[in-house]
N, C-alpha and C positions, 0 to 999 in steps of 0.2 A: 180114725185120727183120733187120739184120746185127748189132746190139748190144743188149743189154739193161741197163738201168737199174744203177745201183750201188746197192745197198742201203747207208745211212748206218747206224752202229752207234747201239741205244737205249741212252740214259744212264741208265734207270731200267725196271723193270718197270710197265706199266700195268693199270687194272681198271676194267670198266665197274661204274658203278654200278646199284642194283638198278631204280630207274624206268628206265634207259636199257636195260638186260636186259628188264623187261616192254614195254616199248615196242618193240622189237624182237622180241619173242616176237608180240606181238599184229599186228604187221604182216607176219612171215611167216604166221601163221594167216591173216590176211585173204588174201594172195597166193594161198595155198593153195586156200582156198574159191573164190574167182574163177576159177583155173585148173580146178577139178573142175566148176564151174557150166557152163563151156563146153569140155568134154572131149567130144570128137567120139564119137557113138556108131557100136558096132560094126554095121554094115550088110551083114556077111556076105562084104566083100571081102577077099582074101587080102593079107597083108603083101607088100612087094616083097622083104624078106631072106629 
């Protein structure tokens, strides 16, 4: 990519309301649980690093 988009100036500060924050937190918790449930097991192989 040769160019980056120019940010426009914000006209005011904004805040998320508590309901939106809680919805986001629940979504993150759900995503983390799904990832943890499908985490590969350690089968004795060494990492490539």
